[in-house]
Backbone of each chain as ProteinMPNN parsed JSONL, in Angstrom:
{"seq_chain_A": "EPEVTQTPSHQVTQMGQEVILRCVPISNHLYFYWYRQILGQKVEFLVSFYNNEISEKSEIFDDQFSVERPDGSNFTLKIRSTKLEDSAMYFCASSDKWGNQPQHFGDGTRLSIL", "coords_chain_A": {"N_chain_A": [[98.234, -153.21, 42.711], [102.236, -153.265, 43.724], [104.085, -155.994, 42.147], [106.745, -158.487, 42.694], [108.256, -160.047, 39.151], [108.999, -162.575, 37.593], [110.999, -164.531, 35.4], [111.827, -167.361, 32.983], [108.943, -168.992, 33.443], [109.252, -171.561, 34.102], [111.941, -173.879, 33.463], [113.982, -175.992, 31.816], [116.623, -177.768, 31.673], [120.121, -178.834, 30.747], [122.107, -181.084, 32.873], [125.07, -180.055, 34.128], [125.358, -177.776, 32.281], [125.04, -173.982, 32.038], [122.668, -172.085, 33.913], [120.062, -169.08, 33.889], [118.563, -166.986, 35.88], [115.484, -164.744, 35.607], [114.529, -161.582, 37.221], [112.188, -158.993, 38.031], [112.227, -157.061, 40.497], [110.17, -155.243, 42.713], [109.432, -151.926, 42.032], [110.888, -149.138, 43.268], [112.235, -150.961, 45.481], [114.849, -151.213, 47.568], [116.499, -153.505, 48.04], [117.587, -156.849, 47.253], [116.502, -159.989, 46.718], [117.371, -163.964, 46.849], [115.012, -167.191, 47.239], [115.487, -170.689, 47.311], [112.777, -173.276, 47.124], [113.398, -176.573, 47.56], [111.214, -179.1, 46.273], [108.722, -180.252, 48.223], [109.896, -179.397, 50.973], [111.132, -176.878, 52.689], [111.498, -173.557, 52.636], [114.393, -171.688, 51.757], [117.129, -170.071, 52.744], [119.018, -167.836, 49.989], [120.442, -165.961, 48.991], [121.426, -162.44, 49.969], [120.946, -158.986, 48.387], [122.134, -155.542, 48.338], [123.061, -152.584, 46.881], [124.52, -153.497, 44.789], [126.273, -155.457, 45.469], [127.142, -158.9, 47.423], [125.286, -159.014, 50.149], [124.873, -161.008, 52.304], [124.969, -164.26, 52.058], [124.074, -168.109, 51.903], [125.057, -171.19, 53.099], [124.65, -172.773, 51.127], [124.943, -171.541, 48.598], [127.558, -171.504, 46.604], [130.434, -171.525, 44.938], [129.147, -171.841, 42.313], [127.399, -170.403, 42.065], [126.292, -167.292, 41.446], [125.089, -163.808, 41.327], [123.284, -160.649, 39.987], [122.847, -157.361, 39.293], [122.664, -156.265, 35.908], [120.794, -154.033, 35.264], [119.185, -151.232, 35.861], [117.23, -152.85, 36.265], [116.518, -155.3, 36.588], [117.638, -158.287, 38.037], [119.171, -161.039, 38.476], [119.803, -164.271, 39.253], [122.596, -166.734, 38.007], [123.368, -169.951, 38.04], [126.193, -172.029, 37.771], [127.272, -174.278, 36.611], [124.948, -176.478, 36.593], [124.14, -178.776, 38.885], [121.921, -181.975, 39.425], [120.816, -181.679, 42.033], [120.053, -179.281, 42.075], [117.702, -179.045, 41.044], [114.244, -176.725, 41.527], [112.275, -174.863, 43.026], [112.382, -171.687, 42.411], [112.862, -168.441, 43.991], [112.401, -164.869, 43.95], [112.779, -162.017, 45.713], [111.806, -159.354, 47.012], [112.811, -155.971, 49.188], [111.929, -152.422, 50.629], [113.114, -151.552, 52.708], [116.299, -151.993, 55.049], [116.506, -154.532, 57.935], [113.986, -154.699, 59.656], [111.731, -156.123, 58.219], [109.189, -156.69, 55.754], [109.421, -158.921, 53.136], [108.655, -158.929, 49.476], [107.657, -161.333, 47.69], [108.599, -163.026, 44.402], [106.544, -165.375, 41.84], [107.923, -166.876, 41.235], [110.659, -168.875, 39.385], [110.589, -172.227, 38.172], [112.686, -174.972, 38.272], [114.051, -176.953, 36.403], [116.561, -179.658, 36.15], [118.093, -181.964, 33.651]], "CA_chain_A": [[99.662, -153.698, 43.44], [103.397, -153.127, 42.454], [104.768, -156.546, 42.347], [107.774, -158.978, 41.617], [108.211, -160.606, 38.503], [110.072, -163.892, 37.856], [110.602, -165.138, 34.018], [110.792, -167.935, 32.927], [107.801, -169.794, 35.067], [109.83, -173.061, 34.053], [113.59, -173.908, 32.737], [114.658, -177.792, 32.002], [118.333, -178.064, 31.738], [120.676, -180.739, 31.132], [123.177, -181.391, 33.746], [126.47, -178.689, 34.003], [124.748, -176.363, 31.915], [124.918, -172.875, 32.731], [120.851, -171.338, 33.892], [120.473, -167.488, 34.355], [116.971, -166.779, 36.227], [115.568, -163.392, 36.052], [113.649, -161.2, 38.439], [112.494, -157.757, 38.255], [111.815, -156.661, 41.843], [109.634, -153.991, 42.896], [110.587, -150.491, 41.324], [111.333, -148.799, 44.67], [113.451, -151.911, 46.606], [116.684, -151.971, 46.842], [116.89, -154.953, 48.554], [117.088, -158.076, 46.633], [116.829, -161.884, 47.787], [117.091, -165.01, 46.448], [115.792, -168.229, 48.366], [114.9, -171.714, 46.74], [112.189, -173.936, 48.02], [112.66, -178.386, 46.923], [110.0, -180.071, 46.629], [108.397, -180.858, 49.92], [110.515, -179.082, 51.756], [111.24, -175.579, 53.203], [111.92, -172.441, 51.747], [115.69, -171.665, 52.166], [117.722, -168.303, 51.868], [120.467, -168.252, 49.14], [121.782, -164.609, 49.257], [120.949, -160.924, 49.749], [122.211, -158.18, 47.422], [122.45, -154.281, 48.396], [123.867, -151.472, 46.585], [125.274, -153.839, 43.972], [126.747, -156.291, 46.253], [126.014, -159.437, 47.87], [125.281, -158.71, 51.876], [124.948, -162.259, 52.939], [124.851, -165.653, 51.843], [124.143, -169.081, 52.717], [126.166, -172.408, 52.785], [123.839, -173.545, 49.897], [125.327, -170.334, 47.72], [128.758, -171.809, 46.873], [130.935, -170.8, 44.22], [128.405, -172.064, 41.068], [126.157, -169.48, 42.13], [126.334, -166.045, 41.172], [124.403, -162.794, 41.356], [123.961, -159.82, 39.253], [121.586, -156.545, 38.839], [123.058, -155.867, 35.249], [120.841, -152.683, 35.192], [118.278, -150.237, 36.92], [115.319, -153.013, 36.535], [116.805, -156.829, 36.553], [118.046, -158.801, 38.955], [119.4, -162.169, 37.983], [121.141, -165.683, 40.055], [122.921, -167.857, 37.443], [124.083, -171.221, 38.164], [127.35, -172.181, 36.581], [127.05, -175.711, 35.926], [123.944, -177.297, 37.291], [123.723, -180.808, 39.007], [120.536, -182.466, 39.803], [119.986, -181.355, 43.092], [119.496, -178.022, 41.857], [116.264, -179.009, 40.748], [114.139, -176.464, 43.279], [111.758, -173.535, 42.86], [113.7, -170.857, 43.112], [111.813, -167.085, 44.684], [113.245, -163.898, 43.975], [111.88, -161.466, 46.744], [112.687, -157.022, 47.613], [112.299, -155.118, 50.142], [112.41, -151.359, 50.361], [114.698, -151.203, 53.674], [116.57, -152.998, 55.75], [116.147, -154.625, 58.845], [112.555, -155.779, 60.197], [110.365, -155.045, 56.831], [108.377, -157.858, 55.163], [110.378, -159.482, 51.813], [107.982, -159.475, 49.188], [108.045, -162.149, 46.886], [107.568, -163.186, 42.924], [106.094, -166.659, 41.659], [109.292, -168.131, 41.064], [111.095, -170.405, 38.545], [110.638, -173.953, 38.449], [114.207, -175.347, 37.366], [114.325, -178.844, 36.068], [117.538, -180.546, 35.352], [117.917, -183.716, 33.719]], "C_chain_A": [[100.397, -153.889, 42.76], [103.404, -154.573, 43.058], [106.292, -157.202, 41.616], [107.693, -159.64, 40.284], [109.568, -161.263, 38.141], [109.788, -164.721, 36.42], [112.316, -166.055, 33.948], [110.164, -168.423, 34.159], [108.702, -171.237, 35.003], [111.155, -173.411, 33.188], [113.868, -175.209, 33.163], [115.681, -177.341, 30.818], [119.025, -178.725, 31.532], [121.499, -180.303, 32.04], [124.093, -180.907, 33.609], [126.385, -177.622, 32.872], [124.561, -175.191, 32.654], [123.166, -172.385, 32.863], [121.15, -169.9, 34.364], [118.676, -167.02, 34.596], [117.104, -165.871, 36.48], [114.364, -163.15, 36.639], [113.776, -159.791, 37.706], [111.836, -157.538, 39.595], [110.825, -155.251, 41.44], [110.618, -152.358, 42.703], [111.429, -149.499, 42.265], [112.198, -149.585, 45.719], [114.599, -151.619, 46.239], [117.128, -152.875, 47.256], [116.886, -155.763, 47.938], [117.534, -159.446, 47.195], [116.597, -162.547, 46.44], [116.745, -166.157, 47.309], [115.134, -169.552, 47.11], [114.299, -172.697, 48.04], [112.274, -175.731, 47.175], [111.764, -178.484, 47.075], [109.581, -180.275, 47.516], [109.129, -180.005, 50.554], [110.595, -177.443, 51.882], [111.904, -174.244, 52.693], [113.246, -172.298, 52.131], [116.113, -170.453, 51.384], [118.357, -168.711, 50.924], [121.355, -167.036, 49.75], [120.933, -163.567, 48.99], [121.684, -160.369, 49.211], [121.844, -156.704, 48.224], [123.342, -153.765, 47.752], [125.018, -152.177, 45.444], [126.377, -154.779, 44.273], [126.135, -157.122, 47.138], [126.181, -158.761, 49.421], [125.284, -159.895, 52.694], [124.54, -163.522, 51.856], [124.588, -166.848, 52.174], [124.878, -170.184, 52.028], [125.845, -172.755, 51.175], [124.711, -172.372, 48.592], [126.774, -170.178, 47.902], [128.761, -170.724, 45.46], [130.237, -171.105, 42.672], [127.298, -171.341, 40.755], [126.759, -168.264, 41.48], [125.241, -165.013, 40.92], [124.481, -161.728, 40.772], [122.635, -158.666, 38.719], [122.25, -155.901, 37.528], [122.602, -154.707, 34.634], [119.985, -152.109, 36.472], [116.892, -151.207, 36.979], [115.681, -154.87, 37.026], [117.695, -157.301, 37.769], [118.354, -160.755, 38.702], [120.448, -163.282, 39.443], [121.474, -166.159, 38.189], [123.527, -168.903, 38.439], [125.305, -171.479, 37.215], [126.903, -173.549, 35.467], [126.107, -176.269, 37.11], [124.067, -179.05, 37.694], [121.646, -181.08, 39.423], [119.996, -182.053, 40.906], [119.527, -179.803, 42.762], [117.782, -177.723, 41.448], [115.098, -178.138, 42.218], [112.909, -175.751, 42.157], [112.647, -172.51, 42.963], [112.822, -169.112, 43.199], [113.083, -166.376, 44.554], [112.762, -163.096, 44.686], [112.972, -160.056, 46.861], [112.051, -156.557, 48.327], [112.86, -153.607, 50.041], [113.496, -150.67, 51.142], [115.037, -151.915, 54.432], [116.361, -153.3, 56.925], [114.956, -155.225, 58.757], [111.838, -155.143, 58.721], [110.27, -156.567, 56.144], [108.97, -157.63, 53.339], [108.908, -160.023, 50.77], [108.123, -159.559, 47.617], [107.544, -162.881, 45.495], [107.088, -164.591, 43.319], [106.711, -167.56, 41.461], [108.926, -168.667, 39.708], [110.958, -171.948, 39.063], [112.324, -174.548, 37.48], [114.159, -176.584, 37.511], [115.752, -179.302, 35.598], [117.681, -181.432, 35.686], [119.108, -184.297, 33.396]], "O_chain_A": [[100.248, -154.372, 41.638], [102.929, -154.726, 44.183], [106.855, -156.812, 40.593], [106.504, -159.955, 40.235], [110.72, -160.845, 38.263], [108.77, -165.38, 36.207], [113.401, -165.761, 34.452], [110.514, -168.378, 35.338], [108.725, -171.932, 36.019], [111.117, -173.01, 32.025], [113.988, -175.615, 34.319], [115.607, -176.849, 29.692], [118.812, -179.742, 32.193], [121.691, -179.088, 32.087], [124.441, -181.263, 32.484], [127.246, -176.773, 32.644], [124.019, -175.219, 33.759], [122.496, -172.37, 31.83], [122.132, -169.546, 35.017], [117.83, -166.804, 33.728], [118.03, -165.446, 37.172], [113.4, -163.913, 36.714], [114.741, -159.366, 37.072], [110.685, -157.971, 39.655], [110.745, -154.552, 40.43], [111.725, -151.918, 43.012], [112.565, -149.144, 41.95], [112.775, -149.022, 46.649], [115.224, -151.669, 45.179], [118.258, -153.213, 46.902], [115.696, -155.844, 47.635], [118.507, -159.83, 47.843], [116.032, -162.155, 45.418], [117.601, -166.49, 48.129], [114.403, -169.229, 46.174], [114.739, -172.921, 49.168], [111.411, -176.089, 46.373], [111.215, -177.988, 48.059], [110.51, -180.835, 48.096], [108.108, -179.557, 51.077], [110.009, -176.807, 51.006], [113.093, -174.287, 52.376], [113.402, -172.957, 53.159], [115.849, -169.969, 50.283], [118.426, -169.931, 50.776], [122.333, -166.984, 50.495], [120.012, -163.542, 48.174], [122.877, -160.669, 49.182], [120.908, -156.973, 48.976], [124.476, -154.236, 47.834], [126.106, -151.653, 45.206], [127.316, -154.927, 43.491], [125.082, -156.821, 47.701], [127.154, -158.075, 49.732], [125.721, -159.778, 53.838], [123.748, -163.387, 50.924], [125.021, -166.877, 53.326], [125.238, -170.224, 50.852], [126.663, -172.944, 50.274], [124.974, -172.974, 47.551], [127.351, -169.411, 48.672], [128.011, -169.851, 45.025], [130.845, -170.553, 41.755], [126.514, -171.397, 39.808], [127.863, -168.415, 40.957], [124.351, -165.444, 40.186], [125.644, -161.328, 40.724], [121.707, -158.985, 37.975], [122.56, -154.745, 37.815], [123.269, -154.143, 33.767], [120.074, -152.418, 37.66], [115.816, -150.832, 37.444], [114.946, -155.471, 37.809], [118.42, -156.497, 38.354], [117.417, -161.537, 38.861], [121.377, -162.998, 40.199], [120.664, -165.916, 37.295], [124.088, -168.606, 39.493], [125.315, -171.138, 36.032], [126.495, -173.723, 34.318], [126.452, -176.453, 38.277], [124.073, -180.085, 37.027], [120.631, -180.401, 39.575], [118.768, -181.989, 40.968], [118.563, -179.317, 43.353], [117.022, -176.756, 41.508], [115.02, -178.545, 43.378], [112.708, -175.995, 40.968], [113.662, -172.587, 43.655], [112.164, -168.802, 42.206], [114.237, -166.733, 44.794], [111.578, -163.264, 44.397], [114.183, -159.841, 46.822], [110.82, -156.586, 48.313], [113.959, -153.391, 49.531], [114.33, -149.822, 50.826], [114.189, -152.742, 54.768], [115.884, -152.312, 57.482], [114.743, -156.143, 57.965], [111.559, -153.992, 58.382], [111.19, -157.383, 56.078], [108.944, -156.64, 52.608], [108.236, -161.028, 51.005], [108.422, -158.758, 46.732], [106.385, -163.277, 45.371], [107.094, -165.057, 44.458], [106.414, -168.755, 41.447], [107.872, -168.867, 39.103], [111.211, -172.519, 40.124], [112.717, -174.411, 36.321], [114.213, -177.23, 38.558], [115.913, -179.218, 34.38], [117.641, -181.988, 36.783], [119.213, -185.524, 33.381]]}, "seq_chain_B": "GESVGLHLPTLSVQEGDNSIINCAYSNSASDYFIWYKQESGKGPQFIIDIRSNMDKRQGQRVTVLLNKTVKHLSLQIAATQPGDSAVYFCAEFPMNTGFQKLVFGTGTRLLVSP", "coords_chain_B": {"N_chain_B": [[120.667, -174.541, 67.561], [119.531, -172.749, 64.632], [115.891, -172.581, 64.025], [112.546, -173.311, 62.644], [109.438, -174.672, 63.434], [106.378, -175.998, 62.347], [103.331, -177.307, 63.839], [100.936, -178.963, 62.626], [100.585, -180.404, 59.695], [98.546, -180.1, 58.173], [95.797, -178.673, 57.913], [92.225, -179.018, 58.753], [89.506, -177.072, 57.806], [85.687, -176.343, 58.159], [84.002, -174.331, 55.722], [83.534, -170.677, 57.054], [84.156, -171.614, 59.698], [86.676, -170.946, 62.076], [90.05, -170.537, 61.373], [93.038, -171.787, 63.203], [96.377, -171.691, 63.107], [99.846, -172.639, 64.158], [103.332, -172.256, 64.733], [106.005, -172.837, 65.989], [108.938, -171.202, 67.398], [112.587, -171.469, 67.439], [114.963, -169.61, 67.625], [115.307, -167.918, 70.443], [116.832, -164.893, 69.562], [115.401, -163.942, 67.932], [113.6, -161.185, 66.521], [111.756, -160.447, 64.755], [108.829, -161.548, 62.849], [107.051, -163.239, 60.212], [103.865, -164.039, 58.57], [103.353, -166.276, 56.027], [100.89, -166.684, 53.444], [101.231, -169.341, 50.354], [99.838, -170.03, 47.825], [99.011, -172.658, 45.292], [101.501, -173.037, 42.976], [102.332, -169.986, 43.488], [104.068, -167.529, 44.437], [105.306, -167.121, 48.08], [102.823, -165.549, 49.374], [103.027, -162.294, 51.482], [101.427, -162.081, 54.797], [101.277, -160.841, 57.162], [102.809, -159.351, 59.515], [104.597, -159.192, 62.58], [106.398, -157.734, 65.56], [108.936, -158.126, 67.796], [108.187, -156.635, 70.177], [105.438, -156.978, 70.337], [102.026, -158.483, 71.169], [100.413, -158.787, 69.952], [98.627, -158.81, 66.378], [96.442, -157.268, 64.504], [94.824, -157.847, 61.356], [93.33, -157.545, 58.811], [90.408, -159.519, 58.816], [92.545, -161.402, 59.878], [94.939, -162.427, 62.62], [97.548, -162.02, 64.586], [99.266, -163.57, 66.809], [101.851, -163.468, 69.089], [103.853, -165.256, 71.491], [106.288, -165.22, 73.404], [107.516, -165.867, 75.105], [107.319, -168.984, 75.742], [108.208, -169.468, 72.918], [106.181, -169.024, 70.644], [104.305, -168.77, 67.843], [101.072, -167.644, 66.368], [98.617, -167.746, 63.859], [95.671, -166.39, 63.511], [92.544, -167.201, 61.619], [89.883, -165.664, 60.811], [86.732, -166.448, 60.106], [87.045, -168.697, 58.003], [87.509, -168.926, 54.014], [86.715, -170.283, 51.041], [88.713, -169.598, 49.346], [90.751, -169.092, 51.304], [92.096, -171.33, 51.576], [95.141, -172.535, 51.042], [99.108, -173.268, 51.3], [100.821, -172.207, 54.441], [102.891, -170.529, 56.46], [104.998, -169.364, 58.981], [107.493, -167.216, 59.139], [110.655, -166.135, 60.13], [113.046, -163.309, 61.414], [116.259, -164.284, 62.729], [117.69, -162.455, 65.011], [120.799, -162.445, 65.236], [122.204, -163.823, 62.873], [121.957, -161.801, 61.025], [119.986, -158.753, 59.668], [118.382, -160.117, 57.221], [117.775, -162.648, 56.394], [115.786, -164.561, 55.976], [113.819, -167.015, 57.942], [112.158, -169.996, 56.821], [109.471, -171.903, 58.43], [108.067, -174.912, 58.214], [105.74, -175.006, 56.899], [102.067, -175.157, 56.912], [99.742, -176.755, 55.758], [96.022, -175.479, 54.886], [92.713, -176.645, 54.381], [89.811, -175.746, 53.367], [86.937, -176.901, 53.026], [83.755, -176.056, 51.606]], "CA_chain_B": [[120.243, -174.333, 65.93], [117.71, -172.223, 64.387], [114.828, -173.742, 63.3], [111.358, -172.619, 63.218], [108.864, -175.217, 62.87], [104.633, -176.347, 62.628], [102.639, -178.517, 64.529], [100.336, -179.191, 62.225], [101.204, -180.277, 58.403], [97.439, -179.88, 57.472], [94.358, -178.268, 59.023], [91.149, -179.004, 57.558], [88.379, -176.532, 58.303], [84.269, -175.793, 57.413], [83.642, -172.36, 55.699], [82.376, -170.119, 58.014], [84.772, -171.208, 60.917], [87.8, -169.708, 62.744], [90.982, -171.002, 61.848], [94.341, -171.089, 64.099], [97.321, -172.313, 62.495], [100.398, -172.605, 65.05], [104.752, -172.288, 64.737], [106.817, -172.646, 67.201], [110.58, -171.172, 66.779], [113.56, -172.024, 68.523], [115.73, -168.866, 68.217], [115.071, -166.538, 71.213], [117.17, -163.642, 69.459], [114.511, -162.9, 66.46], [112.454, -160.118, 67.48], [110.536, -159.978, 63.657], [107.591, -162.588, 62.446], [106.111, -162.927, 59.114], [103.377, -164.99, 57.875], [102.925, -166.043, 54.636], [100.239, -167.685, 52.506], [101.832, -170.017, 49.214], [98.618, -170.978, 46.913], [99.574, -173.832, 44.639], [101.793, -172.566, 41.963], [102.257, -168.857, 43.505], [105.239, -167.502, 45.549], [104.945, -166.437, 49.063], [102.727, -163.513, 49.777], [102.787, -161.848, 52.98], [99.766, -161.593, 55.069], [101.038, -160.357, 58.364], [103.964, -159.095, 60.54], [104.585, -158.692, 63.857], [107.717, -157.45, 66.099], [108.621, -158.851, 68.935], [107.758, -155.901, 71.013], [104.307, -156.67, 70.616], [102.077, -159.953, 71.722], [99.501, -159.26, 69.4], [98.804, -157.592, 65.949], [95.298, -157.734, 63.649], [94.643, -157.355, 60.21], [91.643, -157.954, 57.865], [90.55, -160.914, 59.167], [93.356, -162.305, 60.799], [95.189, -161.817, 63.857], [98.854, -162.713, 65.1], [99.995, -163.998, 68.335], [102.933, -164.112, 70.047], [104.179, -166.033, 72.991], [107.76, -164.712, 73.764], [108.203, -167.074, 76.745], [107.316, -170.055, 74.983], [108.377, -169.123, 71.679], [104.87, -169.997, 69.842], [103.123, -167.828, 66.756], [99.867, -168.165, 65.432], [97.868, -167.288, 62.618], [93.896, -166.698, 63.619], [91.833, -166.119, 60.02], [88.333, -165.347, 61.211], [85.09, -166.874, 59.034], [87.673, -168.965, 56.71], [86.764, -168.803, 53.36], [87.26, -171.547, 50.44], [90.433, -168.965, 48.704], [91.821, -168.908, 52.159], [92.68, -172.928, 51.017], [97.27, -172.949, 50.89], [99.814, -173.574, 53.051], [100.922, -170.952, 55.202], [104.259, -170.38, 56.294], [105.765, -168.74, 59.248], [108.958, -166.899, 58.756], [111.341, -165.366, 61.521], [114.483, -163.156, 60.987], [117.076, -164.332, 63.696], [119.267, -161.395, 64.852], [122.316, -162.957, 65.341], [122.368, -164.33, 61.796], [121.249, -160.532, 60.167], [118.697, -158.939, 59.723], [117.926, -159.858, 55.854], [117.794, -163.392, 56.182], [114.739, -165.195, 56.383], [114.407, -168.969, 58.147], [110.999, -169.819, 57.298], [108.724, -172.946, 58.975], [107.746, -176.456, 56.733], [104.292, -175.285, 56.384], [100.585, -175.873, 57.348], [98.491, -176.997, 54.693], [95.126, -175.514, 55.208], [91.875, -176.921, 53.302], [88.389, -175.079, 53.442], [85.665, -177.063, 52.628], [82.297, -175.299, 51.436]], "C_chain_B": [[119.455, -173.54, 65.784], [116.869, -173.083, 63.437], [113.464, -173.205, 63.536], [110.526, -173.628, 62.367], [107.062, -175.386, 63.061], [104.203, -177.374, 63.182], [101.985, -179.179, 63.882], [100.358, -179.183, 60.641], [99.996, -179.645, 57.847], [96.313, -179.681, 58.596], [92.971, -178.112, 58.214], [89.752, -178.119, 58.325], [86.982, -176.383, 57.267], [84.514, -174.265, 57.043], [83.003, -172.209, 57.022], [83.359, -170.417, 59.455], [86.115, -170.262, 61.319], [89.156, -170.667, 62.52], [92.312, -170.973, 62.17], [95.491, -172.322, 63.507], [98.872, -171.535, 63.507], [102.004, -172.82, 64.547], [105.116, -172.064, 65.73], [108.462, -172.448, 66.614], [111.557, -171.502, 68.062], [114.672, -171.082, 68.88], [114.914, -167.574, 68.877], [115.495, -165.401, 70.678], [116.192, -163.173, 68.341], [113.393, -162.088, 67.103], [111.385, -159.584, 65.714], [110.187, -160.746, 63.389], [107.025, -162.087, 61.309], [105.616, -164.236, 58.975], [102.951, -164.659, 56.375], [101.871, -166.87, 54.045], [101.173, -168.014, 50.495], [100.847, -170.516, 48.641], [99.552, -171.941, 45.995], [100.21, -172.946, 43.067], [102.187, -170.499, 41.441], [103.899, -168.782, 44.195], [104.559, -167.032, 46.556], [104.221, -165.565, 49.118], [102.635, -163.238, 50.931], [101.539, -161.376, 53.327], [100.234, -160.631, 56.301], [102.266, -160.56, 59.249], [104.149, -158.843, 61.86], [105.937, -158.633, 64.533], [107.845, -157.631, 67.533], [108.504, -158.366, 70.849], [106.073, -155.906, 71.272], [103.931, -158.392, 70.799], [100.972, -160.37, 70.803], [98.889, -157.663, 68.348], [97.507, -158.006, 64.887], [95.319, -156.862, 62.732], [93.43, -157.598, 59.81], [91.401, -159.52, 58.039], [91.659, -161.926, 59.707], [94.329, -161.536, 61.516], [96.654, -162.769, 64.417], [98.911, -162.777, 66.188], [100.97, -164.156, 68.555], [103.626, -164.447, 71.453], [105.919, -166.29, 72.683], [108.222, -166.294, 74.44], [108.116, -168.222, 76.209], [107.849, -170.307, 73.277], [107.779, -169.909, 70.511], [104.593, -168.502, 69.148], [101.972, -168.614, 66.71], [99.231, -167.55, 64.61], [96.207, -167.687, 63.202], [93.699, -165.955, 62.376], [90.616, -166.313, 60.651], [87.422, -165.584, 59.738], [85.832, -167.587, 57.836], [86.938, -169.052, 55.801], [87.335, -170.086, 52.602], [88.933, -170.744, 49.982], [91.066, -169.192, 50.155], [92.732, -170.39, 52.189], [94.532, -172.471, 50.531], [97.588, -173.354, 51.899], [100.57, -172.134, 53.274], [102.07, -171.39, 55.698], [104.552, -169.6, 57.367], [107.49, -168.344, 59.039], [109.581, -166.123, 60.157], [112.791, -164.653, 60.776], [115.338, -162.897, 62.364], [117.783, -163.199, 63.288], [120.566, -161.503, 64.627], [122.896, -163.511, 63.789], [121.888, -163.154, 60.537], [120.227, -160.592, 60.199], [118.091, -158.957, 58.356], [117.47, -160.985, 55.913], [116.283, -164.466, 56.863], [114.386, -166.683, 56.72], [112.936, -168.852, 58.237], [110.677, -171.85, 57.827], [108.759, -174.286, 57.586], [106.261, -176.216, 56.557], [103.515, -175.614, 56.839], [99.947, -175.466, 55.946], [96.833, -176.739, 55.442], [93.658, -176.123, 53.829], [90.586, -176.498, 54.123], [87.54, -175.92, 53.109], [84.487, -176.107, 53.061], [81.094, -175.949, 52.403]], "O_chain_B": [[118.567, -173.395, 66.624], [117.08, -173.885, 62.528], [113.235, -172.654, 64.612], [110.602, -173.7, 61.141], [106.558, -174.802, 64.02], [104.772, -178.446, 62.975], [102.106, -180.355, 64.225], [100.172, -178.081, 60.124], [100.173, -178.7, 57.078], [96.052, -180.247, 59.658], [92.711, -177.318, 57.309], [89.137, -178.577, 59.288], [87.027, -176.32, 56.038], [84.993, -173.344, 57.703], [82.351, -172.944, 57.764], [83.352, -169.526, 60.305], [86.405, -169.14, 60.904], [89.388, -171.516, 63.38], [92.975, -170.169, 61.514], [95.354, -173.545, 63.53], [99.041, -170.32, 63.606], [102.023, -173.774, 63.77], [104.681, -171.169, 66.453], [109.062, -173.138, 65.79], [111.3, -171.708, 69.248], [115.343, -171.246, 69.899], [114.249, -166.679, 68.356], [114.783, -164.469, 71.052], [116.264, -162.021, 67.913], [112.563, -162.369, 67.968], [110.584, -158.655, 65.616], [111.125, -161.541, 63.449], [106.581, -160.946, 61.18], [106.258, -165.278, 59.107], [102.528, -163.676, 55.767], [102.106, -168.061, 54.249], [101.545, -167.144, 49.708], [100.776, -171.724, 48.868], [100.779, -171.881, 46.073], [99.473, -172.374, 42.264], [102.283, -169.89, 40.376], [104.672, -169.721, 44.386], [103.437, -166.554, 46.387], [104.755, -164.473, 48.923], [102.041, -164.079, 51.605], [100.765, -160.649, 52.705], [99.561, -159.612, 56.45], [102.674, -161.653, 59.642], [103.509, -157.834, 62.155], [106.735, -159.48, 64.131], [106.973, -157.325, 68.346], [108.597, -158.935, 71.937], [105.481, -155.178, 72.068], [104.731, -159.324, 70.706], [100.538, -161.512, 70.652], [98.72, -156.487, 68.669], [97.588, -159.144, 64.425], [95.608, -155.667, 62.804], [92.517, -157.865, 60.592], [92.026, -160.456, 57.54], [91.474, -163.13, 59.885], [94.614, -160.363, 61.274], [96.676, -163.989, 64.58], [98.496, -161.771, 66.762], [101.332, -165.281, 68.208], [103.793, -163.613, 72.343], [106.533, -167.142, 72.04], [108.934, -167.278, 74.241], [109.255, -168.687, 76.166], [107.763, -171.379, 72.677], [108.22, -170.793, 69.777], [104.644, -167.409, 69.713], [101.831, -169.819, 66.919], [99.415, -166.344, 64.775], [95.686, -168.798, 63.302], [94.151, -164.879, 61.986], [90.446, -167.461, 61.062], [87.502, -165.004, 58.655], [85.461, -167.275, 56.704], [85.748, -169.234, 56.054], [88.149, -170.846, 53.126], [90.032, -171.232, 50.247], [92.224, -169.586, 50.019], [93.832, -170.502, 52.73], [94.732, -172.072, 49.384], [97.034, -173.693, 52.945], [100.803, -171.244, 52.456], [102.4, -172.555, 55.479], [104.409, -168.481, 56.876], [108.425, -169.118, 58.838], [108.882, -165.635, 61.044], [113.459, -165.187, 59.891], [115.303, -161.854, 63.015], [118.268, -162.846, 62.213], [121.298, -160.782, 63.949], [124.119, -163.573, 63.659], [121.545, -163.484, 59.402], [119.456, -161.511, 60.476], [117.326, -158.032, 58.084], [116.337, -160.893, 55.439], [116.04, -164.877, 57.997], [114.623, -167.548, 55.876], [112.327, -168.161, 59.054], [111.454, -172.781, 57.615], [109.309, -174.391, 56.49], [105.555, -177.12, 56.108], [103.773, -176.623, 57.497], [99.746, -174.417, 55.334], [96.399, -177.498, 56.309], [93.768, -175.959, 52.614], [90.366, -176.834, 55.287], [86.953, -175.157, 52.343], [84.227, -175.584, 54.145], [79.957, -175.478, 52.374]]}, "name": "protein", "num_of_chains": 2, "seq": "EPEVTQTPSHQVTQMGQEVILRCVPISNHLYFYWYRQILGQKVEFLVSFYNNEISEKSEIFDDQFSVERPDGSNFTLKIRSTKLEDSAMYFCASSDKWGNQPQHFGDGTRLSILGESVGLHLPTLSVQEGDNSIINCAYSNSASDYFIWYKQESGKGPQFIIDIRSNMDKRQGQRVTVLLNKTVKHLSLQIAATQPGDSAVYFCAEFPMNTGFQKLVFGTGTRLLVSP"}
């Protein structure tokens, strides 16, 4: 069964450093998403992306965050200057259609900011 | 405001029992709902979905019930197995925030004893 893959599984970074989280969505999917889950809390939407543009973003997704699809397979989330409160699990998801369709998630990257 | 909440944080059952996991949602504009299962160290895994024009949908050993009158969603798992032990999240698509952003509940941990 096709799946979303994310690398690395765990990233440890010093506060203030830049970090890039990588995702390979399911190959025929066109819509891509990032969510995060702070330990013990809900999964929260960050951003959605379609046709090389951000479609929607949450209040969490401020100027320190950016997303990119640098080629036909990868989808990345960059945090420019990490803060302690960015420590969380970051999940990538993808879907093949717009609207009422299930989003399929990767197993996440655990980001630890020191 | 929008919120999706779960009534019970932990549900303990015996193997072979039927399990019922409940979810309350507050956004009456939501028209699509998904149940996800999250095992330790993994991302949310799609289980079953339901649209607001339905009140029941069945899958393999799982049934989702939707009561729009009281804004309540439930997931029933028949003949629960140890492999069903996980955290279960309901998620909704609130129509008034766009058709892309999943809003997750806080999760219910299901513990299945042999």
